[in-house]
Backbone as CSV, one residue per row, in Angstrom:
resi,resn,N_x,N_y,N_z,CA_x,CA_y,CA_z,C_x,C_y,C_z
1,MET,-34.212,9.315,4.090,-33.657,7.978,4.065,-33.459,7.499,5.502
2,GLU,-33.576,6.181,5.666,-33.404,5.597,6.988,-32.064,6.027,7.576
3,ALA,-32.071,6.240,8.877,-30.824,6.623,9.532,-29.807,5.493,9.407
4,LYS,-28.650,5.811,8.896,-27.515,4.896,8.835,-27.874,3.508,8.321
5,LEU,-28.072,3.413,7.027,-28.301,2.109,6.418,-27.114,1.185,6.706
6,ARG,-27.421,-0.039,7.059,-26.370,-1.014,7.364,-25.473,-1.257,6.144
7,SER,-26.033,-1.219,4.946,-25.230,-1.447,3.743,-24.157,-0.370,3.585
8,ILE,-24.466,0.854,3.985,-23.487,1.944,3.890,-22.389,1.740,4.924
9,GLU,-22.750,1.304,6.110,-21.751,1.020,7.142,-20.804,-0.093,6.683
10,VAL,-21.366,-1.159,6.119,-20.562,-2.281,5.632,-19.615,-1.798,4.534
11,THR,-20.118,-0.971,3.643,-19.314,-0.462,2.535,-18.137,0.368,3.027
12,THR,-18.401,1.331,3.883,-17.316,2.197,4.340,-16.288,1.410,5.153
13,GLU,-16.741,0.482,5.967,-15.801,-0.336,6.740,-14.947,-1.211,5.820
14,TRP,-15.542,-1.716,4.745,-14.802,-2.550,3.787,-13.668,-1.747,3.159
15,TRP,-13.970,-0.522,2.701,-12.943,0.315,2.077,-11.881,0.728,3.088
16,VAL,-12.277,1.057,4.299,-11.302,1.426,5.329,-10.376,0.245,5.615
17,ASP,-10.939,-0.946,5.710,-10.123,-2.140,5.931,-9.085,-2.291,4.820
18,LYS,-9.491,-2.045,3.596,-8.573,-2.182,2.464,-7.442,-1.168,2.527
19,ILE,-7.758,0.084,2.809,-6.693,1.090,2.813,-5.830,1.017,4.074
20,GLN,-6.317,0.336,5.104,-5.533,0.211,6.333,-4.634,-1.014,6.357
21,GLY,-4.731,-1.862,5.361,-3.776,-2.944,5.450,-4.019,-4.199,4.682
22,SER,-5.199,-4.442,4.199,-5.378,-5.723,3.530,-5.235,-5.625,2.017
23,VAL,-4.675,-4.513,1.512,-4.428,-4.383,0.078,-3.153,-5.137,-0.258
24,GLN,-3.241,-5.980,-1.241,-2.058,-6.657,-1.734,-1.978,-6.399,-3.222
25,PHE,-0.880,-5.804,-3.652,-0.731,-5.481,-5.056,-0.457,-6.751,-5.837
26,ASN,-1.148,-6.891,-6.966,-0.949,-8.039,-7.838,-1.141,-7.573,-9.268
27,GLY,-0.072,-7.608,-10.032,-0.129,-7.195,-11.430,-0.769,-8.224,-12.333
28,GLY,-1.117,-9.390,-11.805,-1.842,-10.392,-12.570,-0.977,-11.360,-13.349
29,ASN,0.330,-11.179,-13.357,1.212,-12.037,-14.128,2.298,-12.572,-13.207
30,ARG,2.693,-13.827,-13.364,3.636,-14.439,-12.431,5.063,-14.497,-12.976
31,ASN,5.401,-13.686,-13.985,6.787,-13.706,-14.446,7.675,-12.971,-13.448
32,ILE,8.989,-13.135,-13.563,9.912,-12.612,-12.562,9.839,-11.089,-12.451
33,THR,9.618,-10.399,-13.557,9.520,-8.940,-13.520,8.335,-8.500,-12.675
34,ASN,7.175,-9.104,-12.897,5.987,-8.742,-12.123,6.109,-9.144,-10.659
35,ILE,6.762,-10.245,-10.387,6.965,-10.653,-8.999,7.800,-9.602,-8.273
36,MET,8.837,-9.097,-8.922,9.677,-8.050,-8.321,8.886,-6.749,-8.147
37,ILE,8.124,-6.365,-9.163,7.316,-5.144,-9.077,6.294,-5.272,-7.951
38,ASN,5.636,-6.433,-7.858,4.651,-6.655,-6.791,5.295,-6.522,-5.422
39,SER,6.479,-7.068,-5.267,7.180,-7.006,-3.988,7.532,-5.571,-3.614
40,LEU,8.096,-4.820,-4.557,8.450,-3.421,-4.290,7.218,-2.572,-4.017
41,THR,6.156,-2.802,-4.768,4.925,-2.037,-4.574,4.325,-2.331,-3.209
42,SER,4.368,-3.582,-2.790,3.835,-3.950,-1.472,4.593,-3.236,-0.362
43,GLU,5.910,-3.121,-0.494,6.709,-2.396,0.504,6.337,-0.920,0.530
44,PHE,6.146,-0.329,-0.647,5.741,1.081,-0.752,4.392,1.293,-0.062
45,LEU,3.452,0.369,-0.279,2.129,0.487,0.331,2.220,0.434,1.851
46,LYS,3.048,-0.449,2.376,3.189,-0.558,3.832,3.665,0.758,4.434
47,LYS,4.609,1.424,3.758,5.122,2.698,4.264,4.033,3.768,4.251
48,ASN,3.215,3.798,3.207,2.149,4.794,3.124,1.034,4.538,4.131
49,GLN,0.805,3.288,4.496,-0.250,2.980,5.454,0.071,3.542,6.830
50,THR,1.356,3.729,7.141,1.711,4.276,8.446,1.353,5.758,8.545
51,ARG,1.082,6.409,7.419,0.729,7.823,7.412,-0.766,8.063,7.626
52,LEU,-1.533,7.012,7.718,-2.963,7.177,7.969,-3.182,7.579,9.421
53,THR,-4.058,8.536,9.618,-4.398,8.954,10.977,-5.880,8.693,11.208
54,ALA,-6.261,8.693,12.456,-7.679,8.501,12.791,-8.521,9.604,12.164
55,SER,-8.004,10.794,12.120,-8.719,11.922,11.528,-8.936,11.724,10.030
56,LYS,-7.908,11.266,9.329,-8.041,11.013,7.888,-9.081,9.925,7.621
57,ILE,-9.025,8.870,8.406,-9.981,7.767,8.243,-11.396,8.253,8.527
58,SER,-11.576,9.005,9.581,-12.892,9.532,9.944,-13.455,10.431,8.841
59,ASN,-12.620,11.318,8.302,-13.056,12.197,7.207,-13.441,11.399,5.971
60,PHE,-12.641,10.394,5.653,-12.924,9.538,4.500,-14.268,8.848,4.654
61,LYS,-14.489,8.241,5.826,-15.741,7.530,6.075,-16.946,8.468,5.963
62,GLU,-16.854,9.630,6.557,-17.972,10.582,6.548,-18.291,11.046,5.131
63,TYR,-17.264,11.384,4.374,-17.447,11.838,2.994,-18.075,10.731,2.157
64,LEU,-17.550,9.520,2.297,-18.056,8.384,1.528,-19.494,8.041,1.911
65,LYS,-19.796,8.017,3.200,-21.161,7.722,3.667,-22.171,8.711,3.096
66,ASN,-21.846,9.989,3.160,-22.769,11.009,2.649,-23.018,10.854,1.161
67,PHE,-21.973,10.574,0.407,-22.127,10.407,-1.033,-22.960,9.170,-1.363
68,ILE,-22.644,8.054,-0.722,-23.382,6.812,-0.991,-24.853,6.997,-0.668
69,GLU,-25.140,7.610,0.457,-26.524,7.829,0.858,-27.273,8.667,-0.182
70,SER,-26.651,9.719,-0.675,-27.328,10.556,-1.670,-27.512,9.817,-2.997
71,GLU,-26.545,8.981,-3.380,-26.673,8.199,-4.611,-27.808,7.176,-4.501
72,ILE,-27.881,6.488,-3.375,-28.940,5.499,-3.174,-30.301,6.189,-3.163
73,GLU,-30.363,7.330,-2.504,-31.619,8.076,-2.442,-32.072,8.510,-3.832
74,GLU,-31.128,8.962,-4.652,-31.483,9.475,-5.981,-31.619,8.382,-7.041
75,TYR,-30.710,7.395,-7.038,-30.675,6.406,-8.115,-31.003,4.976,-7.692
76,GLY,-31.089,4.736,-6.394,-31.374,3.387,-5.921,-30.134,2.529,-5.741
77,ARG,-28.973,3.045,-6.139,-27.723,2.297,-5.991,-26.546,3.250,-6.108
78,CYS,-25.391,2.759,-5.710,-24.148,3.511,-5.827,-23.075,2.551,-6.340
79,ASP,-22.319,2.984,-7.334,-21.220,2.190,-7.883,-19.894,2.818,-7.479
80,LEU,-19.017,2.021,-6.899,-17.691,2.468,-6.493,-16.661,1.637,-7.239
81,MET,-15.644,2.308,-7.821,-14.699,1.586,-8.673,-13.265,2.056,-8.489
82,THR,-12.354,1.121,-8.735,-10.946,1.445,-8.858,-10.425,0.779,-10.125
83,SER,-9.396,1.368,-10.689,-8.658,0.735,-11.782,-7.262,0.507,-11.224
84,TYR,-6.326,1.395,-11.526,-5.013,1.336,-10.884,-4.930,2.366,-9.765
85,GLY,-6.080,2.855,-9.380,-6.252,3.806,-8.299,-7.743,4.057,-8.179
86,PRO,-8.168,4.775,-7.160,-9.597,5.025,-6.980,-10.148,5.930,-8.088
87,LEU,-11.389,5.676,-8.462,-12.064,6.477,-9.482,-13.258,7.189,-8.857
88,GLY,-13.700,8.260,-9.492,-14.918,8.952,-9.083,-14.912,9.367,-7.630
89,ILE,-15.956,8.954,-6.929,-16.128,9.385,-5.544,-15.023,8.864,-4.626
90,LEU,-14.495,7.689,-4.901,-13.402,7.187,-4.065,-12.174,8.087,-4.201
91,SER,-11.915,8.562,-5.403,-10.813,9.488,-5.625,-11.060,10.810,-4.896
92,LYS,-12.295,11.314,-4.993,-12.639,12.556,-4.302,-12.529,12.396,-2.793
93,ALA,-13.003,11.269,-2.277,-12.928,11.018,-0.833,-11.475,10.919,-0.377
94,ALA,-10.626,10.285,-1.187,-9.197,10.191,-0.858,-8.565,11.583,-0.848
95,ASN,-8.865,12.375,-1.870,-8.323,13.742,-1.930,-8.794,14.567,-0.743
96,GLN,-10.087,14.509,-0.479,-10.687,15.283,0.613,-10.058,14.925,1.959
97,SER,-9.691,13.661,2.104,-9.172,13.154,3.377,-7.649,13.080,3.411
98,GLN,-7.015,13.455,2.317,-5.553,13.390,2.190,-5.016,11.979,2.411
99,ILE,-5.701,11.022,1.774,-5.279,9.628,1.833,-4.616,9.275,0.505
100,THR,-3.447,8.667,0.583,-2.690,8.280,-0.600,-3.481,7.286,-1.442
101,LYS,-3.640,7.605,-2.713,-4.462,6.771,-3.598,-3.858,5.397,-3.868
102,SER,-2.565,5.261,-3.661,-1.922,3.962,-3.904,-2.352,2.910,-2.885
103,LEU,-3.034,3.318,-1.819,-3.482,2.367,-0.805,-4.734,1.593,-1.216
104,PHE,-5.402,2.027,-2.281,-6.643,1.385,-2.694,-6.354,0.134,-3.521
105,PRO,-7.235,-0.865,-3.395,-7.043,-2.083,-4.193,-7.210,-1.790,-5.681
106,ARG,-6.574,-2.586,-6.508,-6.653,-2.425,-7.960,-7.861,-3.173,-8.514
107,LYS,-8.375,-2.656,-9.615,-9.414,-3.353,-10.401,-10.543,-3.900,-9.524
108,THR,-11.172,-3.007,-8.785,-12.236,-3.400,-7.866,-13.508,-2.634,-8.196
109,ASN,-14.613,-3.336,-8.222,-15.924,-2.729,-8.464,-16.864,-3.124,-7.333
110,MET,-17.667,-2.154,-6.886,-18.614,-2.416,-5.811,-19.960,-1.798,-6.163
111,ILE,-21.014,-2.544,-5.913,-22.381,-2.058,-6.099,-23.045,-2.046,-4.722
112,VAL,-23.596,-0.883,-4.361,-24.227,-0.722,-3.061,-25.676,-0.304,-3.257
113,THR,-26.599,-1.030,-2.629,-28.006,-0.641,-2.593,-28.389,-0.546,-1.125
114,LYS,-29.643,-0.206,-0.847,-30.036,-0.066,0.560,-30.013,-1.394,1.313
115,ASP,-30.073,-2.511,0.593,-30.111,-3.793,1.291,-29.080,-4.816,0.810
116,LYS,-28.114,-4.365,-0.009,-27.138,-5.324,-0.530,-25.845,-4.621,-0.925
117,VAL,-24.720,-5.320,-0.710,-23.412,-4.840,-1.158,-22.724,-5.999,-1.869
118,MET,-22.310,-5.748,-3.118,-21.591,-6.751,-3.896,-20.270,-6.158,-4.350
119,VAL,-19.222,-6.985,-4.333,-17.902,-6.504,-4.726,-17.208,-7.537,-5.614
120,ALA,-16.507,-7.021,-6.623,-15.662,-7.845,-7.489,-14.243,-7.311,-7.340
121,GLU,-13.370,-8.123,-6.776,-11.981,-7.713,-6.566,-11.104,-8.292,-7.658
122,GLY,-10.141,-7.481,-8.099,-9.247,-7.933,-9.161,-10.065,-8.238,-10.403
123,TYR,-9.828,-9.370,-10.953,-10.588,-9.776,-12.134,-11.626,-10.836,-11.772
124,GLY,-12.011,-10.874,-10.498,-12.937,-11.888,-10.017,-14.393,-11.540,-10.270
125,ASN,-15.244,-12.488,-9.969,-16.687,-12.299,-10.084,-17.208,-11.561,-8.863
126,TYR,-18.408,-11.004,-8.998,-19.028,-10.330,-7.870,-19.371,-11.320,-6.769
127,GLU,-19.115,-10.894,-5.539,-19.517,-11.653,-4.356,-20.354,-10.735,-3.484
128,THR,-21.388,-11.275,-2.892,-22.213,-10.510,-1.972,-21.548,-10.508,-0.612
129,ILE,-21.237,-9.289,-0.099,-20.609,-9.196,1.219,-21.611,-8.737,2.278
130,TYR,-22.795,-8.319,1.821,-23.859,-7.955,2.753,-25.188,-8.077,2.039
131,SER,-26.171,-8.661,2.731,-27.527,-8.756,2.194,-28.494,-8.845,3.358
132,GLU,-29.576,-8.063,3.280,-30.607,-8.107,4.330,-31.559,-9.241,4.047
């Protein structure tokens, strides 16, 4: 496979950005109970983000890059998903890197190919974040 596909770089940077700070918890409902839960969860996430180290991030990126590359090579694409935490390879990469799973965005799906990356965040539609 080509050395360092740009789509894989975009993918790993996107996930790192999410776990480093741009995750905002949203339970999807605007009633007072969910607003309070969202607020408390957001505070919890901020505290866990301070525990990230450069080493943990580096390990996560390397593990994720290797997996995505092998999936694209074998199947032509790689699917990355979260529900209320990371699933599949994202969960394994978090465990391998000792990254708290609560830092990952909720209800997110990503499709990665050698020349395209599409992501659906929350309950939204897919958006292309990279295309050659």
